[in-house]
Structures are given as structure tokens and as C-alpha cells.
N, C-alpha and C positions, 0 to 999 in steps of 0.2 A: 059550127054545127057538128062537124065530124068529131071534134074534141069532146063536146058534151056527150055525144052518143057513145064514144069510147069509154068515158068515165062511168056511164051507166052500166055498160057491159062489164067493166072491170069488177064491179061489186055485185053482179047478178049471179047468185049461187047455182042457178040452173043452166048457166051458159055451157055449151059444149067445150071440152078442154082443148080440142084441136083448133077450134075457132078462136079460143082465147089466146093460144100461142101464136096463131097466125096474125091476130090483131097486134100483139106485141111486136112481132117481126115486121109487120107492115108499117110500123111507126117510122121506119127509116125513110119512107117516101113522103112523109108529111112535111109541111113547111117548117123551117128551122124554129120559128117561134112556137109552133105547136109541140115539137119534140122537146123543147126546153122545159115545157110545163108538164110533160108526161112522165110519171114516176115508173121506173123499171121494176118489175115484179121478179123476185129471185126464183130460180128453178132448182129443184133438188132431184138428183138422179137416185132411184131406189133400185139397187141391183141385188137380185135374189137367186139363189142356186136352184130353187124348186119352181113350182107353178103357182099361179094365183088361186087355183082350186084348193081349198082347205087352208090357205094362208092369208086370207083377207083380214082376219083378225089382227095379224101382225102389222099390216099397213094401217089399220084403224088405230092401233095403239101408238104407232109412230105419229100419226096425225094428232092424237091427243097430246103427246108431248110437245109438238109444235104449237098447238093451239094454246096450251097453258102458258106459253111464252110469247103470245101475240101474233103467231103466224098461222093463218087459216087457209087450208088447201082450197084452191079455186077462187080465193079472194086476195090474200096478201102474199101467197106463195103458190107455186105449181109443183106437183110431184109427178115426175116422169118415171114410170116403173119399167123395168126390164127383167124378164123371167127366163131363166135357163131351162126350165121344164125338166130339171133333173139331169140335163146333158151338160156336165161341167166343162166340156171342151168348148162350149159356146160362150163362156164367160169373158174371155179376152176380147172377142169381137163386140160383145154387148158393152163392156167397159169402154172400149175405144169409141163406140157410138155415142156414149154419154159425154165423153171428152170432146168429141167433134161438135156436139150440140152446145158446148160451152156452158154446162150447168154450173151452178155456184157451189154446190156441195154434192158429193157422192156418198150415199149410205150403202154399205156392202154387208150382206148377210152370209155368214159362213166363211171359213178360211180361204177356199178357192176364189170366192168373189172378192175378198179383201186383197188377195195377192194379185188378182187380175186388175183391180183398180189401181193398186200401187204401181204395177208395171206400166199402166197406161198413162199415169200423170204424176209429176212430182210437185205440181203447183196447186191443183184443185184440192181443197180440203176433203178428207175422207173420214167418215165415221163408220166404224165396223162393229159387228157383233160376231165373235168367234168362240169356238169351244176348245181352243188350244191356248198355249202360252204365247202371247203375241211377241214377247221378247225373243224367245227361242226360235220363233218362226221368222224373225227378221222384220216384223211389221213396225215395231217401235224400239227406241233405244232403252227405255225402261217404263215401268208402269206409272211411276210418279212424274217422270219428265219424258213424255213420248218423243219429242223432237220431230222434225220433219213435218209432213202434212197429214199424218194419221193419228187418230185416237179412237176411243170407243169403249166397248164393253167386252171383257173376257169372261166367258161362262165356265172357264176351267176352275175347278175346286178340288183340292187334293182329297177331300173327304168323300167325294161322290162315288168313286169305284168301290171302296170298302162298304159304303152305305148301301149301294145297290146289291152287292153280294149278300150283305146281312139281311136285307129285306127278302131277297129271293130264297135264302135258306129258311127264313121264318115262314114263308108261304109254302115252301116245299121242303119240310124238315127231313124227309128221307133222302134228299139229294146227296150223293157222294162224289159225282163227277159233273162239274158245271163248265161248259165251254165258254170261252170269251171270243166273240166274233170281232175281228178288226179288219180295217182296210189298209194294206201295207203301203198304199200310195198317199195316205193321210197320216197326220201325226198320231203316234201311238204312245204318247208319254205317260198314259195312265196304266200301262201294263204292269209296271213294277208295284204300284199301289194295289192293284187287283190281286197280284200274286201274294203279296203280304197278307191281304185280307183272307185269301183262300187258305193259307197256312193256319191262320188264326181259327178258322172255322173247320179245319181238318177235312177240307174237300180238295179233290184234284181240279186243276184249272188248265186244261189243254187249250192252246191258242189256235184258232182256225182263221184262215185268211180268205177274203173275197174282195176283189177290186172292181167288179162290174156285175151286171145283171146275170150273165151266164154263170159266172163263178159262184154267185149266191145260190143258184139252183143246184150246182154241183156239190157245194159244201153241205147243204141240207140232206141231199141224197146220201152222202157219205156218213153224216152224223147219225142217220137212222139205224145204221148197223154197228154203231160204236158204243151203245149203251150210255148215251148222254142223258143225264137226268134233268138238266135245265140249261139255260143259255143266257148270257149277259151280252147285250149288244153294245159294242164299243162306240165311242164318241166320234162317229164319222158322218160327214155330210151325205155320203152315198147312202147310208142306211136310212137317213131321214127322207131322202128323195125316193127311195125304193121301199118305203114302209109298208105299202099295200102288198107287195110281193113277199116281204118278210113275214107279215102277219098270216098270209095265206099258207106259207110253207110251215110256219109254226103250228098252225091248225092241222095241216095235212099230216105232219109227222108227230103231232101231239107232244110238242116240246114247250114246256113252260118257259117264258122269257120275260126279261125286264129290259125296258128301253129308256132312253134319255129324254125323249120328247113327248109332250102331251098328246100329240096326234097319234102316237103309237098305240096308246090305250083307247083313244076315241075310235080308232079304226078297227079295234078288235084284239089288240095285244093284251097280254095278261095284266101287266103292272108297269107303271112309269114313275121314275123319280128323277127330278132335275130342276133346274132353275125355272122361275116363273118368266116365261118368254113374253107375256103381255107387259109385265113391268119392265122387262129388258128393252122391248121395242119402244115403250114410252120414254125410257131414258135416252134412247138414240135420238128421239125427236127433240128432247130437251137439249142435247148436245148440238144437234144440227141448228137449232134456233140460236144458241149462244154464238155459234160460228157466224151465222148470218148477221148477228148483231155486232160482230167485230172481234170476237175471241179467236185466238190462234189455236189450232189443234195441238201444237207443241206445248202449250201451257195448260191443257186440260188433261188431268191424269186419267189413265185407263181405269174404268170402274169395274167392280166385280159384283156378282149377284148377292143380294141379301135375302131374297125370298125364294123358297124352294117348295115344290108341290109333289105330293104323293097321290097318284090316281090309280084306282083298281077297277078292272073290268070284271064285275061279278059274273056276268053271263059267260065269259071265257073261262073263268075259274070253274064254274059248274060243268062246262063242257069237258074240261080236263080232269074232272073228278076231284078237284081240290076244295078243301074247306078253308075259307079265309078266317084266320083267328081274330077274335075280338080285339086283340091288341093292335092289329093293323087297321081294323075298321075305325077305331077311335082316332087314329092318327091321320087317316086319309083326308085329303082336301076335297076329293071327289070320288064317288063310287058310281060306276056306270052299271045299270041293271038292265 
């Protein structure tokens, strides 16, 4: 009778997740004959550097990738999420918690999460999404042959820094000095490309550093007196996690800025250009499903983005006194009014 009831619960889409996991764990107390007939449901740890607020769409896209390959959350797989809430120092403990829970796969979002997961285990497969070169960061041996227990998606693209600078110059044609905001504690491999693009556009590109919330405030207060015409946000996880703070400061000091992530423009930033993160998270789900089905991370090449999005916040442009040229309108994937 207990076994029949357990089978019913296993496929009940409305079942509470904690109860579901408790049910699986409780199987150890069943008679041996019952345990032999009970199929173990895999568990995926989803480790994210930010908070669930505003990022639910990424988990949904991840679920889509899993479902496309036969793994349905709450039915044939369980996803355990861990959010650092923008506090990157929490990631090692969160990764260790997933390892202690003996999850079957860890999905890590952002370089700090990927590194925390890598440091926590050398045996549990890890699927990452990072905006840096995973080879240079020591996550994998090569893109084609990752080796070890990690693989995933690298959002790094050499064309992105020049493209962002080009778009910002098109939107703010009078700009002569454009600052590049970077986090010195995160990879800054795109600086050289950005400087090359700046020379091509005949604009100055001073580099400004911020490694925490307080330093971001300090940097913007200093920029206000330095005749900065516009700003490019570097590819740092910190800036993604602190995007609301950045948008508020850009508004306060009236600094036109371009960011990497869609959320930047959605939350009130001027313009965004970068990889399609919905498609990226779906691909993570596809890779996680392949690993659950027996593939080894070492044999799955690191993917790179093929879809990019341009998002313009028209309301912010008007507030800054900017006229969005028709050439940008026709290329935009989304215009927020």
C-alpha cells in the first residue's frame, strides 16, 4: 500500500518539493523488496550568484532544456536552488551544501559560482555559465575537450566590448570620454579589446574600478566631476548583482550607460547588448540532461553563444535628453517604453 501511494506522489505535479525529497530519503526505511522497486529520482543543484527575484526566467529556461530531453522538474528530476543574493562570499558554503546533499549535477551561474563548485567537488559533474574565458580561469583544459568534471557555456565573445562601445557612440554621438567600469577582483580580459575599439572611435577610455557596493558609490561620485560623457559596464558578476544600485546612480548623475545583461535595461538602464541568457540557460538544461543520461562533462565541449540581444530603454533615453536614432530602433530586439 505504501509503495502504491509513493508512486502516486512521485508523479503528482502539485506535490510539495520538500515532501517529495523527504519521501525519497525515507525510502531507506522501507522493506528491501520495496526499495528494490523504487526508482531513484536525480537531483540537480542550481547555484546562482544573485537572488531569485528577477531571475526566475533563467530557472524556467533551464527547466525547458531539461524537459526537452525528458527530465521534468518535480516528476522525473528535482532542482534544488541555492541563491547567494549578490553576496559572492556565500557561494563556497552554498556549493559545499549541495555537495553534502549528494546532488547528481551542479549547475553554476557566474564565474564565482563555477569556481566555488569546482573547489567543492572533483567528482560531481558541474555545468557552468560564465562570462569569462573558462580556460584562462582554470575551469577546463580546453573548450573542445574540457577534461575533468566541468563543462558548460562561455558567454565571452571578443566582439562584445567593441560592439558595446560602438552602440553607445551611436546613441551618444557627442561622447568624447567614455569610462569603462571594471571589478578588479573579477576577470578583466576584455579591457584590451575595449581600448582598441575606443581608439577606433577616437574616444578616451579611462578605466575605473569598483569591487563592492561602497566602491560603486564612490566611483560614481568621482565620475560626476570628471566630465565623463558615458559609461560601459564591464562583464562583472558584481555589476549584475548590484544592477539596481548602478541604474540609480546612472540616473542620479545623468550618465548614459550600456550594460551586458537584459535586466540592466529592464530595471531602467539605457541600453543593453549581450548574449541571449534565456537560450543560454536552456542550453545548460540540455547539457545537464545529457549528463544525467550518462554523458561525461569531459566529453561535452564548452558552448559559446549564438544569439545576442539589443534592448533599449526609451523612457531612460528621453529622461537623459537623448534621441534614439532610427538605425538603432530597427536593430533592437526589444524597446522598453
